[in-house]
TIMARKOL-536975 format. One line per field, with one value per residue (C-alpha): residue number from 1; residue in one letter; x, z, y. Coordinates in steps of 0.5 Angstrom, whole numbers, plus 500, padded with zeros to 3 digits. Each point is the difference from the previous one (the first is absolute). Layout:
TIMARKOL-536975
n = [NUM,...]
res = [A,...]
xx = [X,...]
zz = [Z,...]
yy = [Y,...]
This chain:
TIMARKOL-536975
n = [1,2,3,4,5,6,7,8,9,10,11,12,13,14,15,16,17,18,19,20,21,22,23,24,25,26,27,28,29,30,31,32,33,34,35,36,37,38,39,40,41,42,43,44,45,46,47,48,49,50,51,52,53,54,55,56,57,58,59,60,61,62,63,64,65,66,67,68,69,70,71,72,73,74,75,76,77,78,79,80,81,82,83,84,85,86,87,88,89,90,91,92,93,94,95,96,97,98,99,100,101,102,103,104,105,106,107,108,109,110,111,112,113,114,115,116,117,118,119,120,121,122,123,124,125,126,127,128,129,130,131,132,133,134,135,136,137,138,139,140,141,142,143,144,145,146,147,148,149,150,151,152,153,154,155,156,157,158,159,160,161,162,163,164,165,166,167,168,169,170,171,172,173,174,175,176,177,178,179,180,181,182,183,184,185,186,187,188,189,190,191,192,193,194,195,196,197,198,199,200,201,202,203,204,205,206,207,208,209,210,211,212,213,214,215,216,217,218,219,220,221,222,223,224,225,226,227,228,229,230,231,232,233,234,235,236,237,238,239,240,241,242,243,244,245]
res = [M,I,T,R,D,Q,T,I,N,K,V,T,H,R,Y,P,D,T,I,E,I,F,N,R,F,K,V,D,A,C,C,G,G,A,H,S,I,A,D,T,A,A,A,N,R,L,E,D,L,T,S,L,L,H,A,L,N,R,E,T,R,R,L,G,E,K,P,L,S,Q,V,I,Q,E,V,E,S,T,H,H,A,Y,L,K,Q,E,I,P,A,L,K,A,L,L,A,R,L,V,Q,E,A,E,G,D,P,T,A,A,P,A,F,E,L,Q,Q,D,L,S,D,L,A,T,E,I,N,E,H,L,Y,K,E,E,R,I,L,F,P,A,I,R,R,L,E,E,A,L,G,A,E,G,P,I,D,M,S,I,L,G,C,G,T,H,G,P,I,A,Q,M,H,F,E,H,E,E,V,R,G,W,L,E,R,I,R,G,A,L,E,A,V,E,A,T,G,Q,A,A,Q,E,T,A,S,L,R,P,R,L,E,L,L,Q,D,D,L,L,E,H,I,R,A,E,E,E,D,L,F,P,R,A,L,D,L,E,N,R,A,I,E,K,M,R,Q,S,F,E,T]
xx = [498,499,507,501,506,494,499,492,500,503,495,493,502,500,494,495,495,506,499,495,503,506,494,497,508,500,506,500,501,500,506,503,500,507,502,501,494,504,503,492,497,506,499,493,500,497,503,497,504,498,493,500,505,494,495,504,502,493,498,503,500,493,503,492,498,505,501,504,504,501,501,505,505,500,503,504,502,501,501,504,504,502,502,505,504,499,502,506,502,499,504,506,499,499,507,505,496,501,508,502,497,504,505,496,498,493,498,496,494,502,501,493,497,503,498,492,500,503,495,495,502,502,491,499,503,496,494,501,500,494,496,503,500,493,496,500,500,494,496,500,498,494,499,501,494,495,500,499,494,497,503,507,504,501,507,502,498,506,503,495,502,497,507,504,497,501,507,501,498,503,507,497,499,508,501,497,505,507,497,500,507,504,496,503,507,500,499,506,504,500,501,506,503,503,501,496,500,497,494,499,496,498,494,497,500,498,495,497,501,496,495,500,500,493,497,501,497,495,497,500,498,493,500,503,498,494,498,504,496,493,503,501,494,495,504,499,491,501,503,495,494,503,499,494,497]
zz = [491,492,499,492,499,501,492,499,498,506,505,496,500,507,502,492,503,498,493,502,502,495,494,504,500,493,502,495,504,495,494,505,505,501,500,507,502,500,493,497,503,498,493,499,503,508,504,506,502,508,498,497,505,505,498,498,508,501,497,502,508,499,508,501,501,505,507,503,504,494,496,505,499,492,501,505,495,494,501,506,499,494,501,506,496,494,501,504,495,495,506,498,494,500,504,494,495,505,501,494,497,506,497,494,500,497,505,505,497,502,507,500,497,507,504,498,501,507,501,497,504,507,498,498,506,506,496,499,508,501,496,503,507,501,495,498,506,501,494,502,508,497,495,505,505,495,497,508,504,505,501,498,506,498,503,492,496,503,497,493,494,497,502,498,493,499,502,495,495,501,499,494,497,502,497,494,500,502,493,496,502,499,494,497,504,496,494,502,501,493,495,503,499,505,503,494,502,508,497,495,506,505,495,499,508,501,496,504,506,498,498,506,505,495,501,507,500,497,504,505,498,496,503,508,503,498,503,506,501,499,506,505,498,501,506,503,497,504,507,500,498,506,505,498,502]
yy = [482,501,505,503,496,494,496,501,493,498,504,498,493,502,503,500,506,504,500,505,505,500,500,506,503,499,496,494,493,497,501,504,495,496,508,503,505,506,499,497,506,505,497,501,508,498,506,499,493,501,500,494,497,502,497,492,500,503,495,493,502,502,503,503,492,498,501,506,496,496,506,502,494,502,507,498,493,504,507,500,495,502,508,496,496,506,506,498,496,507,505,495,501,506,500,497,505,507,496,499,507,503,506,501,507,499,494,505,496,492,503,503,494,496,506,500,491,501,505,496,494,504,502,493,496,505,499,492,501,504,495,493,501,507,500,492,498,504,498,493,502,502,495,494,504,501,492,498,499,506,507,504,501,509,498,497,506,503,506,499,499,506,505,493,501,506,501,494,504,506,496,495,508,501,494,501,507,497,495,505,503,493,500,508,498,493,503,506,494,497,506,500,492,500,492,498,493,502,504,497,494,505,501,495,499,506,500,493,505,505,495,496,507,502,493,500,508,497,494,503,507,497,493,501,505,502,492,501,506,497,496,503,504,495,497,507,499,493,503,506,494,497,506,501,493]
């Protein structure tokens, strides 16, 4: 995944087609190429860094051209793997920050940030479990059945994908809300000036967490989920046709 801290030169060298995207967003991929995407975007007064990152990742991944089983594998091996590793590390870092702030009457923002991240972690853990154990296996079964010869067994539909996908959309909105709260809590912690070293290391990591989650959500809502729903509709239509023959 392309992240805000990668240099533009590194990205364009590996993915030459991304030069057009930097140009479209009026981000200098030439003179600013040696700097990070975030720094160059800021220097060029780009306000919506998230949209640039989404466009870059969409170009490099081209999810719509790949089998859904491969798309799922990429989501699991990048976004899911990252979240399972990074969130516990962030929780440990925040625990140290809270421990240092203990007893300080102005320490409330640190405790609030810790609680917000803990709630987000709970939400994400449950979300990943549902995707990996319910939704993704259902999508794989549908794709395999449609690729095979002969009629489709109705049992592969199970509870379908519409319900699980609707639930994933709802949970995505909840994650966006937690990210907003975490951004506000981080700013409050920074304003206290406490534990400056730990706080300084938190911001870039929380920004990368936000980028990853938003790209994760975009990849699913714009690419994976619509194609999965279309797959189910085609499977149902194939079943209907087999009943009529």
